[in-house]
Structures are given as structure tokens and as C-alpha cells.
C-alpha positions, 0 to 999 in steps of 0.5 A, spaced: 238 720 735 234 726 738 226 723 739 224 730 741 222 733 734 218 726 733 214 726 740 212 733 740 206 733 735 204 727 739 204 730 745 201 736 743 195 731 740 195 729 747 195 735 750 201 734 754 206 739 750 208 741 757 212 735 758 217 738 752 219 744 757 223 738 762 223 733 757 231 734 755 233 735 762 229 729 765 232 725 759 239 727 761 238 726 768 235 719 766 242 717 762 246 720 767 243 717 773 241 710 769 234 710 771 229 705 769 224 707 764 218 707 769 222 712 774 224 716 768 216 716 766 214 718 773 219 724 773 216 726 767 209 725 769 210 729 776 213 735 772 206 735 768 202 735 774 206 740 777 205 745 771 198 743 771 197 745 778 201 751 777 197 753 771 190 752 775 193 756 781 195 762 777 188 762 773 184 762 780 188 768 782 186 772 776 179 770 777 179 772 784 180 780 782 184 781 788 186 788 789 193 787 791 198 780 792 196 780 800 198 774 803 198 772 811 205 771 811 205 779 810 200 781 815 203 785 821 200 781 827 204 785 832 200 791 830 194 788 833 196 785 839 188 783 841 187 779 834 185 772 835 191 769 832 189 762 833 182 763 830 186 766 824 191 761 823 185 756 824 181 760 818 187 759 814 186 751 814 180 752 810 175 748 815 170 754 814 170 752 807 168 745 808 163 747 813 160 753 808 160 758 814 161 765 814 167 769 816 166 776 819 171 781 820 170 788 823 174 794 825 176 801 824 179 804 817 186 802 816 187 796 821 188 791 815 181 788 814 182 787 806 189 785 807 186 779 812 180 778 807 185 777 801 190 773 805 185 768 807 182 768 800 189 767 797 190 761 802 183 758 799 186 758 792 192 754 794 187 749 797 184 749 790 178 753 792 175 758 787 175 765 790 172 772 788 174 778 791 169 784 791 167 790 794 159 791 796 158 797 792 161 793 786 157 787 787 150 790 788 152 795 781 154 788 778 147 785 779 144 791 777 147 792 771 145 785 769 138 786 771 138 792 765 141 787 760 136 781 762 142 777 765 140 778 773 138 771 774 144 768 770 149 773 774 145 771 781 146 764 780 154 765 778 155 769 784 151 764 788 156 758 786 163 761 787 166 757 793 168 763 797 165 770 796 169 776 799 165 782 800 169 788 802 167 794 805 160 792 807 156 798 810 161 803 807 155 806 803 147 805 805 144 800 801 138 803 797 133 799 793 134 795 789 141 794 792 138 792 799 134 786 795 139 784 791 144 783 797 139 779 801 137 774 794 145 773 794 146 772 801 139 767 801 142 763 795 149 762 799 146 761 805 149 754 808 151 752 801 158 756 800 162 760 804 162 768 804 167 773 808 165 780 809 169 785 812 166 792 815 168 798 818 161 798 822 161 794 829 157 788 829 151 791 832 151 797 827 150 792 821 143 794 820 144 801 819 147 799 812 139 797 810 136 804 812 130 803 807 128 796 810 130 794 817 126 787 816 130 786 810 136 787 814 134 783 819 133 777 814 140 778 811 144 779 817 141 773 821 143 768 815 150 772 815 151 771 823 149 764 823 155 759 825 159 765 823 167 766 825 168 773 827 174 777 828 175 784 830 181 788 828 182 793 834 188 798 833 192 803 830 191 805 822 196 802 818 195 808 813 198 813 819 201 819 815 209 819 816 211 824 820 216 830 817 223 829 820 224 834 826 228 840 824 234 842 828 234 849 830 241 852 832 242 855 838 241 863 839 248 866 840 249 869 847 250 877 848 257 878 848 259 871 845 262 871 838 259 868 832 263 862 830 264 865 823 266 872 826 
């Protein structure tokens, strides 16, 4: 007698319908291996836990809004010989998340800042951490849009709660009011409460230039970002260097008096 049709509605009622995916295979394994009932049950529960963890992982990955699927395994460290690899791998363990410390990544265009930021975000998601990846321009625009609809406080609170907020391309565009104030408010809310990762093309000493209208606001914001921060400097050639066209082999001129090969 096949018990699966009878079990299916009960499993669905208990929100354990995922067990149906492996029930038949596990039942066959139990019969062939003469497993005890408890061993059979343990296998089914392990399958269900693994399914739920994978589902949570995929959900966090979607909510993170990464541009592309960038991982640490894909990062080309050989192109950046001066990069502190030890610190990168230390950050991958997620200790900075429990410390609620900022991570600041700077370097010229094309050196892999966004890749590295997303890779560290991917590591955090593997550890069950909620992550959001956004550019600085997108972030401030979303806060301003929320203000227009009366949802600014709710939006700010939601962003402040994200366990790891990755802000890409800080300083790429000057922060004009109210964007500068919005970013300050968000960083102030997150300060020593949650981890924030920021990438920028600007050197650390130039970050105040992102706040051209209010240097006092710049000082207050950057002071919070730099406090106890882990800093990575990416110094190398751009990954986006154009490919060179293949060289064209020119035929040698025929010397005077010599016959052409086709003559």
C-alpha cells in the first residue's frame, strides 16, 4: 500500500509538504538498508531542514538586489598584488557583522570594488544575514521618493534595520540637499547598530568632497563611517581594459629584380 497519497494532505496542513519531494526515495532507502524508524524519520527531517535553509538563502539573495552573481571564489586576487588578502578573508568570516563595524573599500574605477562588496555580501547571506546592495544615488533617491509620499520615516527605519547595507559608488555624484541630510540620518541610525559597507572611487581623504553644500554634515557623517572601520584599498589596473585588436601581419615588399611568387 502506498501511503503517500494519504500523507500528502496532512503534510500540507502541517506545512511540511516539502517532505513529499524526497519521501519516496527515502522510503526506498529505508527498505533497502533496513533502517530503523527513527533513522528514516531523521533523514526526512534533515531533508526538510536543508530545503528550508536553501529557500531562505534564495529569498535573501533576491532581496539583496545584487547586480550580478559575484562571489569571492570568482575574484581575481592576482590582479591586485597589494590587496590585503588576509583582511578580505577575515571579513568573509563575518566577524565585522557581529562587531557592527563599517567596511570601507576604495580604489580607481574598474579595480573590482563592486565585485568585492557583492562577494562579501554573498558570504554574509550564506551565514543567514539579510543584505541590501544599492548605489548611493539609488539609496538617496529612494529616501527622497518616500518623503514625497509621506513614507520617509518608515523607509528610513527599514533601511536602518538591514543587517548589512552595501552602499556602492559613494561620492560618484555630489550629494545635494536633501540627499546629504538623508544619508547622514541613515548612517547616524545605523551607527554601532548594524554593519555598513561602502565603496568609493575617492581616496579616503577626499570623501568630504561628496558633501559640497555642507562640510559640517560631511564631518559628522564620515566620522561615524570611519569609526572602527575596516579599510581596503584596491590599487591596480582596471578589469575593464579594452581588448587589443589582433595585429595585422603585413607582407614584406618584393625587392627590386625579384620575382613575385605568382609570377
